[in-house]
C-alpha positions as a printed Julia matrix, in Angstrom:
205×3 Matrix{Float64}:
 -7.29   8.72   97.37
 -7.38   5.7    98.67
 -3.18   6.68   99.03
 -4.53   9.69  100.23
 -6.56   8.33  103.02
 -3.63   5.87  103.91
 -1.18   8.74  104.6
 -3.63  10.75  107.09
 -4.52   7.97  108.49
 -0.89   6.6   109.3
 -0.21  10.19  110.54
 -3.34   9.98  112.74
 -1.95   7.08  114.07
  1.36   8.88  114.86
  0.38  11.44  116.9
 -1.6    9.01  118.8
  0.67   7.21  119.99
  3.44   9.79  120.21
  1.22  11.62  123.07
 -0.14   8.35  124.21
  2.72   7.34  126.35
  2.77   4.13  124.1
  7.0    3.42  123.62
  7.99   2.04  120.69
 10.86  -0.58  121.47
 14.06   0.41  120.23
 15.42  -2.5   118.81
 18.58  -1.48  116.33
 20.69  -4.66  114.15
 23.85  -5.11  114.82
 25.58  -5.08  111.18
 28.74  -5.44  109.72
 30.62  -1.62  109.96
 33.89  -0.71  108.76
 36.68  -0.33  111.24
 37.26   3.83  110.83
 33.81   3.8   111.19
 33.69   1.54  115.09
 36.86   3.24  115.9
 34.97   6.73  114.97
 31.74   6.0   116.72
 34.13   4.61  119.87
 35.77   7.89  120.35
 33.35  10.13  120.45
 31.8    8.21  123.48
 35.33   8.55  125.11
 35.4   11.89  126.17
 34.31  11.97  129.89
 33.91  15.45  130.28
 30.83  16.45  132.84
 27.82  17.58  130.36
 28.1   20.99  130.89
 27.15  23.7   128.31
 29.93  26.21  127.67
 29.12  29.57  126.03
 31.24  31.92  124.92
 28.91  34.41  123.56
 25.97  35.57  126.57
 22.72  35.34  124.08
 23.47  31.57  123.69
 23.39  31.39  126.67
 20.21  32.96  127.79
 18.65  31.01  125.05
 19.9   28.14  126.38
 18.19  29.08  129.46
 14.85  30.06  128.2
 15.04  26.81  126.39
 15.78  24.55  129.83
 12.78  26.65  131.65
 10.27  25.9   129.2
 11.34  22.15  128.77
 11.24  21.88  132.25
  7.76  22.7   132.51
  6.56  20.69  129.54
  8.41  17.59  130.95
  7.07  17.91  134.45
  4.32  15.52  134.48
  6.64  13.1   133.26
  9.68  14.22  135.49
  8.2   15.51  138.15
 11.57  15.88  140.53
 13.07  18.89  139.42
 16.51  18.38  140.36
 16.02  15.01  138.15
 14.32  17.13  135.34
 17.45  19.65  135.2
 19.36  17.2   135.26
 18.23  15.3   132.82
 17.78  18.13  130.38
 21.07  19.4   130.63
 22.26  16.02  129.81
 19.71  15.57  126.72
 20.88  19.42  125.71
 24.26  18.22  125.89
 24.67  15.0   124.0
 21.95  16.04  121.27
 24.47  19.3   120.04
 27.34  17.13  120.48
 26.66  14.89  118.07
 25.34  17.37  115.72
 20.86  16.95  116.81
 18.16  19.07  116.91
 17.35  18.17  121.19
 13.84  18.43  120.48
 14.53  15.5   117.74
 16.14  13.67  120.97
 13.64  14.48  123.56
 10.67  13.08  120.54
 12.45   9.84  120.18
 13.21   9.23  123.45
  9.48  10.12  123.84
  8.31   7.29  121.31
 11.08   4.81  122.63
 10.55   4.28  126.1
  8.51   7.35  127.3
 10.97   9.04  129.53
 11.93   5.89  131.05
 15.15   5.78  132.21
 14.68   1.97  132.97
 12.96   1.0   130.12
 13.77  -3.03  129.23
 11.73  -4.01  125.8
 10.9   -7.24  125.05
 13.94  -7.73  123.05
 16.8   -6.27  125.17
 17.05  -2.69  124.52
 18.01  -0.22  127.11
 16.89   2.81  128.97
 15.59   6.47  127.81
 16.7    6.16  124.39
 16.01   1.77  123.97
 20.2    1.25  122.93
 20.27  -2.57  122.08
 23.64  -3.98  124.13
 24.96  -5.26  121.6
 26.68  -1.63  120.86
 28.87  -1.56  124.24
 30.66  -4.87  122.59
 31.31  -2.48  119.63
 31.87   0.75  120.66
 32.23   0.31  124.77
 33.26  -1.85  127.72
 31.01  -4.28  127.25
 28.71  -3.26  130.05
 25.41  -3.36  129.01
 24.72  -2.37  132.76
 25.99   1.16  131.83
 22.86   1.87  129.14
 21.26   3.11  132.67
 22.82   5.27  133.26
 21.96   8.5   131.97
 24.48  10.02  130.59
 25.93   6.74  128.72
 22.35   6.15  127.31
 22.09   9.7   125.94
 25.38   9.5   124.89
 25.3    5.91  123.18
 21.75   7.12  121.67
 23.23  10.7   119.97
 25.81   8.74  118.8
 24.17   6.13  117.01
 21.19   8.4   115.52
 23.63  10.23  114.38
 25.43   7.48  112.47
 22.53   5.96  111.46
 22.03   9.13  109.68
 24.97   9.51  108.19
 25.04   6.77  106.95
 21.39   7.75  105.41
 23.04  10.66  103.63
 20.76  12.9   105.71
 17.91  10.81  105.25
 16.22  11.3   108.96
 13.01   9.23  107.97
 15.44   6.17  107.18
 17.79   6.79  109.68
 14.99   7.11  112.41
 13.4    3.74  110.83
 17.19   1.92  110.85
 17.21   3.35  114.65
 13.94   1.33  115.1
 14.93  -1.25  113.19
 12.36  -0.97  110.58
 13.82   0.95  108.23
 11.58   1.25  105.32
  8.06   1.16  107.55
  6.36   4.65  108.03
  5.03   4.11  112.01
  7.83   4.69  113.67
  9.67   7.48  111.89
  6.46   9.52  111.91
  5.4    8.95  115.67
  9.28  10.77  115.93
  8.38  13.4   114.21
  4.9   14.28  115.01
  6.68  13.64  119.05
  9.5   16.72  117.78
  7.04  18.42  116.92
  5.7   18.81  120.61
  9.78  19.58  121.63
 10.05  22.15  119.19
 11.37  25.07  120.66
 10.85  28.86  119.12
 14.08  30.63  120.33
 12.98  34.88  121.73
């Protein structure tokens, strides 16, 4: 019973944090990385194509437009400028799908990490929407940490890093999220992101 109560308290705390606007500061840890992994990650960032969705199936395009409309309405309070909001959602969807991630998961992570603040800067130096640690620009980028405040660069790095951690953890999202936040094995951050993800879930029509 004590264990159950403790688990319930953690879930309630995660839900409250996810909806409160408070953000967990990102703190990915620099770790030894095989050259093959580093090169693959670096290549995953190198595509200079603009984040424009491309569809061969009209039904997929219609679903995408419905998704954009619904997410725009949900995000209106956080990003009141229509153009900024639509560019953000277009980029978030593109980068999430490009990395094999659910766009709702990425939006939930951004909510928890930065509360949708483009220029968020954590006490440990994590940058932007997805709170990317600057050492990543040295390992797989061009060593220009200032670019982490660019929307597409930040989202591309964040999605690529999360995909890398999911692969490292052999598909275990809970552990991958903990690794993303530098708190692997602790429940608070994964629970907060998973609770936020539910807010951004989209049921296709």
